[in-house]
C-alpha positions as CSV (number, residue, x, y, z in Angstrom):
1,M,110.5,110.3,103.2
2,D,109.0,107.4,105.4
3,P,111.2,108.1,106.3
4,M,112.7,104.7,106.6
5,S,114.4,107.3,105.0
6,E,116.8,108.2,102.5
7,T,119.6,106.1,104.2
8,K,120.6,103.7,101.4
9,I,120.4,106.2,98.8
10,L,123.6,107.8,99.1
11,T,125.7,104.9,100.2
12,S,126.9,104.0,96.7
13,N,129.8,105.5,94.9
14,P,132.2,104.1,92.2
15,S,134.5,102.6,94.7
16,E,132.0,100.5,95.8
17,T,131.8,98.4,92.7
18,Q,135.5,97.6,92.6
19,N,136.8,94.5,93.8
20,L,137.2,93.7,97.5
21,E,141.1,93.8,97.4
22,Q,140.8,97.3,96.2
23,Q,138.3,98.1,99.1
24,R,140.4,97.0,102.1
25,S,141.1,99.6,104.5
26,T,142.0,100.0,108.2
27,G,138.5,100.4,109.5
28,S,136.4,103.0,111.2
29,S,138.1,105.2,113.8
30,W,136.6,106.5,117.0
31,L,135.9,109.7,115.3
32,V,133.8,107.9,112.6
33,L,131.8,106.2,115.3
34,V,131.1,109.4,117.1
35,A,130.4,111.3,114.1
36,A,127.9,108.6,112.8
37,G,126.3,108.4,116.1
38,A,125.7,112.2,116.3
39,A,124.2,112.2,112.9
40,S,122.1,109.2,113.8
41,L,120.2,111.3,116.6
42,S,118.5,112.7,113.5
43,G,116.8,109.3,112.9
44,L,115.8,109.1,116.5
45,M,114.2,112.5,116.2
46,L,112.4,111.9,113.0
47,G,111.1,108.6,114.3
48,Y,110.0,110.0,117.5
49,E,107.9,112.7,115.9
50,M,106.2,110.2,113.8
51,G,105.3,107.8,116.7
52,L,103.9,110.4,119.1
53,T,101.5,111.7,116.7
54,S,98.5,109.4,117.2
55,G,98.6,109.4,120.9
56,V,99.1,113.2,121.3
57,L,96.3,113.6,119.0
58,L,93.6,111.9,121.2
59,Q,94.8,114.2,124.0
60,L,94.5,117.5,122.0
61,R,91.4,116.6,120.2
62,D,89.6,116.4,123.5
63,L,91.0,119.6,124.8
64,L,90.5,121.6,121.7
65,R,87.4,119.8,120.6
66,L,88.9,119.5,117.1
67,S,86.9,118.7,114.1
68,C,88.0,116.2,111.5
69,R,89.5,118.9,109.3
70,E,91.4,120.3,112.2
71,Q,92.8,117.2,113.3
72,E,94.1,116.4,109.7
73,L,95.9,119.8,109.8
74,L,97.5,118.8,113.1
75,V,98.7,115.5,111.6
76,S,99.7,116.6,108.3
77,S,101.6,119.8,109.4
78,P,105.0,118.4,109.8
79,L,104.5,116.9,106.4
80,L,104.0,120.3,105.0
81,G,107.3,121.5,106.5
82,A,108.8,118.6,105.4
83,L,107.8,119.1,101.8
84,I,108.8,122.9,102.2
85,I,112.2,122.0,103.2
86,C,112.8,119.2,100.6
87,L,112.1,121.7,98.0
88,A,114.5,124.4,99.3
89,G,116.8,122.1,101.4
90,G,119.1,121.1,98.4
91,P,120.7,124.5,98.3
92,I,121.2,124.7,102.0
93,L,122.8,121.2,102.0
94,D,125.0,122.1,98.9
95,R,126.1,125.6,100.0
96,Y,126.6,125.2,103.8
97,G,127.5,121.5,104.0
98,R,125.9,118.6,105.8
99,R,127.1,119.4,109.4
100,C,126.0,122.8,109.6
101,S,122.7,121.7,107.9
102,L,122.3,119.3,110.9
103,L,123.1,122.1,113.2
104,L,120.4,124.2,111.8
105,S,117.9,121.3,111.5
106,A,118.5,120.8,115.2
107,A,117.9,124.2,116.0
108,L,114.7,124.0,114.2
109,V,113.6,121.1,116.1
110,V,114.3,122.8,119.5
111,G,112.7,126.1,118.3
112,G,109.5,124.3,116.9
113,S,109.2,122.1,120.2
114,I,109.4,125.3,122.4
115,V,106.5,126.9,120.2
116,L,104.4,123.6,120.9
117,I,105.1,123.5,124.5
118,A,104.0,127.1,124.9
119,A,101.2,126.9,122.4
120,S,97.9,128.6,123.1
121,S,96.0,128.0,120.0
122,L,95.5,125.6,117.2
123,V,97.4,128.0,114.9
124,A,100.4,128.0,117.2
125,L,100.2,124.3,117.6
126,T,100.3,124.1,113.6
127,L,103.2,126.4,113.3
128,G,105.2,124.6,115.8
129,R,104.6,121.3,114.0
130,V,105.4,122.8,110.6
131,I,108.7,124.1,112.1
132,V,109.5,120.7,113.8
133,G,108.6,119.0,110.4
134,M,111.3,121.1,108.5
135,G,113.9,120.4,111.1
136,T,113.4,116.6,111.1
137,A,113.5,116.4,107.4
138,L,116.3,118.4,106.6
139,S,117.9,116.6,109.6
140,G,117.3,113.3,107.8
141,T,118.6,114.2,104.6
142,G,121.8,115.8,106.0
143,A,122.5,112.9,108.2
144,C,122.2,110.4,105.5
145,L,124.8,112.4,103.5
146,Y,127.2,113.1,106.3
147,I,127.1,109.4,107.4
148,A,127.7,108.1,103.9
149,E,130.3,110.5,103.2
150,I,132.3,110.1,106.4
151,S,132.1,106.3,106.4
152,P,135.0,104.0,105.1
153,T,133.5,101.7,102.2
154,E,133.4,98.4,104.1
155,R,131.7,100.0,107.1
156,R,129.3,102.3,105.3
157,G,126.3,99.8,105.4
158,L,126.7,99.0,109.0
159,L,127.1,102.9,110.0
160,V,124.3,103.9,107.7
161,T,122.0,101.1,109.2
162,L,122.4,102.8,112.5
163,Y,120.4,105.6,111.3
164,E,117.6,103.2,110.2
165,L,117.7,101.5,113.5
166,M,117.7,104.7,115.5
167,L,114.6,106.0,113.4
168,V,112.6,102.8,114.3
169,V,113.5,103.1,117.8
170,G,112.2,106.6,117.7
171,V,109.0,105.4,116.5
172,M,108.8,103.1,119.5
173,L,109.7,105.7,121.9
174,G,107.3,108.3,120.5
175,F,104.3,105.6,120.8
176,S,105.6,104.7,124.3
177,C,106.0,108.3,125.7
178,S,102.8,109.6,124.3
179,Y,101.3,106.8,126.5
180,A,103.4,107.3,129.5
181,F,102.4,111.1,129.8
182,A,98.9,110.6,128.8
183,T,97.6,110.6,132.2
184,L,99.4,113.6,133.4
185,P,97.8,117.1,133.1
186,N,99.3,118.6,130.0
187,G,100.9,115.4,129.0
188,W,101.0,116.4,125.4
189,A,103.3,119.2,126.3
190,Y,105.8,116.8,127.9
191,T,105.6,114.4,124.9
192,F,106.4,117.1,122.5
193,G,109.3,118.3,124.9
194,L,111.3,115.3,125.0
195,V,112.8,115.7,121.6
196,I,114.5,118.7,122.8
197,P,117.5,116.7,124.8
198,P,118.7,114.6,121.8
199,A,118.6,117.8,119.6
200,L,120.7,119.6,122.0
201,L,123.0,116.7,122.3
202,Q,123.3,116.6,118.6
203,I,124.3,120.2,118.6
204,S,126.8,120.1,121.5
205,V,128.6,117.2,119.7
206,L,128.5,118.3,116.1
207,V,130.3,121.6,116.8
208,F,133.4,119.7,117.5
209,L,133.1,117.4,114.5
210,P,134.6,118.3,111.0
211,P,132.7,118.6,107.7
212,S,132.4,115.8,105.4
213,P,135.5,115.4,103.2
214,R,133.1,115.3,100.0
215,F,131.7,118.7,101.0
216,L,135.2,120.1,101.4
217,V,136.5,118.9,98.0
218,T,133.4,120.6,96.3
219,Q,134.3,123.8,98.1
220,G,137.8,123.4,96.6
221,K,139.4,122.6,100.1
222,V,141.3,119.5,98.9
223,E,144.1,119.8,101.6
224,Q,141.3,120.2,104.3
225,A,139.4,117.2,103.0
226,R,142.8,115.1,103.1
227,T,143.5,116.3,106.7
228,V,140.0,114.9,107.7
229,L,140.3,111.8,105.8
230,A,143.6,111.2,107.6
231,R,142.0,111.6,110.9
232,M,139.1,109.4,110.2
233,R,141.2,106.5,108.5
234,G,143.6,106.3,110.9
235,G,146.3,108.3,109.0
236,V,147.2,105.4,106.4
237,Q,148.3,107.6,103.5
238,E,147.6,105.1,100.7
239,H,144.0,104.6,101.7
240,V,143.7,108.2,102.1
241,E,144.9,109.4,98.8
242,K,142.7,106.4,97.0
243,E,139.5,107.6,98.6
244,L,140.3,111.3,97.9
245,L,140.7,110.3,94.2
246,D,137.5,108.5,94.3
247,I,135.9,111.5,95.7
248,R,137.0,113.7,93.1
249,T,136.3,111.4,90.4
250,G,132.6,110.9,91.6
251,I,132.2,114.8,91.9
252,K,133.7,115.3,88.3
253,E,131.0,112.7,86.9
254,E,128.2,114.4,88.6
255,S,129.0,117.7,87.0
256,E,128.8,116.3,83.6
257,H,124.9,115.5,84.0
258,S,122.2,118.2,84.1
259,F,119.0,118.1,86.0
260,W,117.0,118.0,82.8
261,E,118.7,114.8,81.7
262,L,116.4,113.1,84.2
263,F,113.4,113.9,81.9
264,S,115.0,112.6,78.8
265,T,114.9,109.3,77.0
266,K,118.8,109.2,77.5
267,A,119.7,105.9,78.9
268,N,116.2,105.4,79.6
269,L,116.6,108.0,82.6
270,R,112.8,109.2,82.2
271,S,111.6,105.5,82.6
272,R,113.7,105.1,85.7
273,L,112.5,108.1,87.0
274,L,109.1,107.2,86.6
275,T,109.6,103.9,88.2
276,G,111.0,105.6,91.4
277,V,107.9,108.0,91.5
278,I,105.6,105.3,91.0
279,L,107.1,103.1,93.8
280,V,107.2,106.0,96.5
281,F,103.7,106.9,95.5
282,L,102.8,103.2,96.2
283,Q,104.6,103.0,99.5
284,Q,102.6,106.1,100.6
285,A,99.1,105.1,99.0
286,T,99.1,101.6,100.7
287,G,98.3,103.4,103.8
288,Q,101.3,103.3,106.2
289,P,101.4,107.2,107.1
290,N,97.8,107.0,108.2
291,I,98.0,103.7,110.1
292,L,100.9,105.1,112.2
293,S,99.5,108.8,112.6
294,Y,95.8,107.7,113.4
295,A,96.9,104.6,115.1
296,S,95.3,105.5,118.5
297,P,92.0,106.7,117.0
298,L,91.7,103.8,114.8
299,L,92.3,101.4,117.7
300,R,89.8,103.4,119.7
301,S,87.3,102.8,117.1
302,V,87.5,98.9,116.8
303,G,86.9,98.1,120.5
304,F,89.5,99.6,122.9
305,D,87.3,101.1,125.7
306,S,89.5,104.2,126.6
307,D,92.0,106.4,125.0
308,A,94.5,105.0,127.3
309,A,94.1,101.5,126.3
310,A,94.3,102.7,122.7
311,T,97.4,104.5,123.1
312,L,99.0,101.5,125.1
313,A,98.2,99.1,122.3
314,S,99.6,101.5,119.6
315,T,103.1,101.1,121.4
316,G,103.0,97.5,119.8
317,F,103.6,99.5,116.3
318,G,106.9,100.8,117.4
319,V,108.2,97.5,118.8
320,V,107.0,95.6,115.5
321,K,108.7,98.3,113.4
322,V,111.9,97.7,115.5
323,V,111.7,93.8,115.2
324,G,110.7,94.0,111.5
325,T,113.5,96.1,110.5
326,I,116.3,93.7,111.8
327,P,115.7,90.7,109.3
328,A,115.2,93.3,106.5
329,V,119.0,94.6,107.2
330,L,120.5,91.2,107.9
331,L,119.0,89.5,105.0
332,V,118.7,92.0,102.1
333,D,121.9,91.0,100.2
334,S,121.0,87.3,100.2
335,V,117.2,87.3,99.6
336,G,117.2,90.4,97.4
337,T,115.0,93.6,97.6
338,K,112.4,92.3,95.0
339,S,111.5,89.2,97.1
340,F,111.0,91.2,100.0
341,L,108.8,93.8,98.3
342,C,106.7,90.9,96.8
343,G,106.4,89.3,100.1
344,G,105.5,92.4,102.0
345,A,102.8,93.6,99.4
346,V,101.1,90.2,99.8
347,A,101.3,90.2,103.6
348,M,100.1,93.9,103.7
349,G,97.1,93.4,101.3
350,V,96.0,90.2,103.2
351,S,96.2,91.9,106.7
352,L,94.4,95.0,105.2
353,V,91.5,92.8,103.7
354,A,91.2,91.0,107.1
355,L,91.2,94.6,108.8
356,G,88.6,95.8,106.5
357,A,86.3,92.8,107.1
358,L,86.6,93.3,110.7
359,T,85.6,96.9,111.0
360,H,82.9,96.3,108.7
361,H,81.4,93.5,110.8
362,S,82.0,95.7,113.8
363,H,80.1,98.6,112.3
364,T,83.0,101.0,112.9
365,N,82.1,104.6,111.5
366,L,83.5,108.0,111.4
367,T,82.6,109.3,114.9
368,S,84.7,106.6,116.5
369,L,87.5,107.9,114.7
370,C,87.1,111.8,114.6
371,T,85.5,112.4,118.1
372,S,86.2,111.9,121.6
373,H,84.5,109.0,123.5
374,T,85.7,110.0,126.9
375,A,84.0,111.9,129.6
376,F,84.5,115.4,129.2
377,N,83.6,118.5,131.6
378,H,81.6,120.7,129.1
379,T,81.5,123.4,131.7
380,R,85.2,124.4,131.2
381,A,85.9,126.4,128.3
382,A,87.9,125.0,125.5
383,W,90.5,127.0,123.7
384,D,89.1,129.7,121.2
385,L,90.3,128.2,117.9
386,N,89.9,131.6,116.1
387,E,92.3,133.2,118.5
388,T,96.0,133.3,117.6
389,S,97.2,134.6,120.9
390,V,95.9,133.8,124.5
391,N,97.2,134.7,127.9
392,L,99.0,131.3,128.9
393,A,98.4,132.3,132.7
394,N,94.9,132.3,132.3
395,S,94.5,129.4,129.9
396,D,92.6,126.6,131.1
397,I,94.8,124.0,129.3
398,F,97.7,124.7,132.0
399,L,95.6,124.4,135.1
400,T,96.6,121.5,137.3
401,D,92.7,120.6,137.9
402,L,92.2,120.0,134.3
403,P,89.5,117.0,134.0
404,D,91.1,113.8,133.7
405,Q,90.9,112.8,130.0
406,W,91.7,109.3,130.4
407,S,88.4,108.4,132.3
408,S,87.9,105.4,134.6
409,E,86.1,102.4,133.7
410,E,83.0,103.7,135.3
411,S,83.0,106.8,133.5
412,Q,83.5,105.0,130.2
413,R,80.6,102.7,130.8
414,T,78.6,106.0,131.4
415,T,79.7,107.4,128.2
416,R,78.8,104.5,126.5
417,A,75.5,104.2,127.8
418,D,75.0,107.9,126.8
419,D,75.9,107.1,123.2
420,G,73.5,104.2,123.3
421,V,76.3,101.6,123.3
422,G,76.5,98.8,126.0
423,E,77.7,95.5,126.9
424,S,76.9,92.4,125.1
425,G,77.9,88.8,124.9
426,G,80.1,89.0,127.9
427,G,82.8,91.0,126.2
428,S,83.2,94.9,126.1
429,T,81.7,96.2,123.0
430,Y,82.4,99.6,121.2
431,G,80.7,100.5,118.1
432,G,79.4,97.1,117.7
433,G,82.6,95.3,118.3
434,S,83.3,92.3,120.4
435,S,86.5,91.6,122.5
436,L,87.5,89.0,119.8
437,L,87.1,91.4,117.0
438,K,89.0,94.0,119.0
439,W,92.0,91.8,119.3
440,A,91.8,90.5,115.9
441,S,91.7,94.1,114.3
442,L,95.0,94.7,116.6
443,I,96.8,91.7,115.3
444,S,95.9,92.5,111.6
445,L,97.3,95.9,112.2
446,L,100.6,94.5,113.7
447,V,101.1,92.1,110.8
448,Y,100.6,95.1,108.5
449,V,102.9,97.3,110.3
450,A,105.4,94.4,110.5
451,A,105.2,93.4,106.5
452,F,105.6,97.2,105.7
453,S,108.8,97.4,107.9
454,I,110.4,94.4,106.5
455,S,109.6,95.4,103.0
456,L,108.4,98.7,101.8
457,G,110.1,100.7,104.6
458,P,113.7,100.1,103.8
459,M,113.6,98.3,100.4
460,V,112.2,101.2,98.3
461,Y,115.3,103.2,99.1
462,V,117.5,100.4,98.2
463,V,115.8,100.2,95.0
464,L,116.1,103.9,94.3
465,S,120.0,103.9,95.2
466,E,120.5,100.9,92.5
467,I,118.4,102.1,89.4
468,F,119.9,105.7,88.9
469,P,123.3,106.0,87.5
470,M,125.8,107.9,89.9
471,G,126.1,111.0,87.8
472,V,122.3,111.9,88.4
473,R,121.6,109.8,91.6
474,G,121.3,112.7,93.9
475,R,119.0,114.8,91.6
476,A,116.8,111.9,90.9
477,V,116.5,111.2,94.6
478,S,115.6,114.7,95.2
479,V,112.6,114.7,92.7
480,V,111.5,111.3,94.2
481,S,111.7,112.7,97.7
482,A,109.6,115.7,96.9
483,V,106.7,113.2,95.4
484,N,107.1,111.1,98.3
485,W,106.4,113.9,100.9
486,A,103.6,115.5,98.7
487,T,101.9,112.2,98.3
488,N,102.2,111.5,102.2
489,L,100.8,115.0,103.0
490,L,98.0,114.6,100.7
491,I,97.2,111.3,102.0
492,S,97.2,112.5,105.5
493,M,95.3,115.5,105.0
494,T,92.5,113.5,103.5
495,F,92.1,110.4,105.6
496,L,89.4,111.4,108.1
497,T,87.7,113.1,105.3
498,I,87.6,110.2,102.9
499,T,86.7,107.9,106.0
500,E,83.6,110.1,106.5
501,K,82.6,109.5,103.0
502,I,83.1,105.8,102.5
503,G,83.8,104.2,106.0
504,V,86.7,102.8,107.8
505,A,86.1,99.3,106.2
506,N,86.4,100.6,102.4
507,V,89.4,102.6,103.2
508,M,91.2,99.5,104.4
509,F,90.1,97.8,101.4
510,L,91.3,100.6,99.1
511,Y,94.9,100.4,100.8
512,A,94.5,96.6,100.3
513,A,93.8,97.1,96.5
514,M,96.9,99.5,96.3
515,S,99.1,96.9,98.0
516,F,98.0,94.3,95.4
517,V,98.6,97.0,92.6
518,L,102.4,97.2,94.2
519,L,102.4,93.5,93.8
520,V,102.0,93.6,90.2
521,F,104.0,96.6,89.5
522,V,107.2,95.1,91.4
523,I,106.8,91.8,89.4
524,F,106.8,93.7,86.1
525,C,108.6,97.0,86.6
526,V,111.1,96.7,89.3
527,P,114.5,95.0,88.2
528,E,116.1,92.2,90.1
529,T,119.1,93.8,91.4
530,K,120.5,90.8,93.9
531,G,124.1,89.8,93.3
532,R,124.6,92.4,90.6
533,T,126.9,95.4,90.4
534,L,125.5,98.9,89.9
535,E,127.2,99.1,86.6
536,E,125.5,95.9,85.4
537,I,122.1,97.1,86.6
538,S,122.5,100.6,85.1
539,K,123.6,98.9,81.8
540,E,120.6,96.7,81.5
541,L,118.2,99.5,82.5
542,A,119.7,101.8,79.9
543,E,119.1,99.1,77.1
544,K,115.6,98.5,78.0
């Protein structure tokens, strides 16, 4: 899941709907803070992998001379891994627990990153990206569960928000690091490798942390769960026993419901599931995955005169995501999710219409998205894309005298002259775009990213956590997550192909149309949940 993730989904249990007097406890101990911090590293890793994609893509498409289809494969391969683990990860989480799943996922991230660093072909790069995608997706789900299950009720929202904050910080770091290493030979390898230290740090801390109390109860280890709760709640026996009772009650309630009830008319569960599925589909169909994954190529196409300039400009997306998330977290309880979703949909639609008009005016086309515009030494052989194994010692990509991909201003002018593109109007042009159009396009993109970050990013998952009853919430979220990853994969795998058919401007107009469809859907189909308990929301939805 965009991933702004499944963080809010599992933050509610029956005790959260009780009055404030019953929820009073002693607060988080240092052990809870350490455990939440270690789990939140999963958000950092997931966000980092999301942010590095567009910058690394510019480097690798030069070195491998990637076609549109091959670029789509490279971008979407982590999503394929995420979809696979989404379908198979449930049994892992339930059988081995959240902490062990986090250890496994961190190991997958390390292993996949090593494959990427040592990659000698497109096949190896794709395999490494699939493994990393599996690790970050499993890590994200496991981290959300672990944090929600170890946190005291009154601190749960704050600690879960730490995961969300780490995720958007990771996106910002991914964009920044892809730019920082862009000018180095094999900079892409350094960028891929920087996710290894936080993964190793997570492993080293998790081995000393206990399993979640809820998982221990599901395994019949009630006494161990009581001991862990006592350590995490400061040893106040009254609070420990009350929370343990809540956990056992919640697990019993879940056991009374079957998976197939989700597709029945009982309590309007089928309608609720359809609402969740449509909501996550529209979240992806408004274009956010492609805007992030292809940010640098898109900026390159609208007037930024070098790959380095486009990558640097795209780092603003990461900063905007961090800034946009803060008001969403602080104001969601007072403003309400529906208001945020409506406002965000309008802002996204308007900014995408503006971007479509700008790219149409600048005559942006597929070539400026799919192929490199930097000077390239054609006498040096590119990797053989048909080979699955190459001697790394003899591979040109690891030579220190590799021609600089991030060309000088003079070479850029030469390249544009060779392509029949020159200077006009005193401003640099690219694909027919003036300097004014270039910066207007960047502003439109930043507004779009900000609108998504304050609305669809976090709010969709808040809604999902509120529209399903406790007994089937976990199963419902699993189904919705699978749809989410599948839609993300489909959209990312076809972006360049569709752009080739209808052009960048029309793709932006299509995303804008989906944003306005989202607005209509939210107004008429998404319930207002502000200031209402989960029981009140569920009762109303069951009667509709």
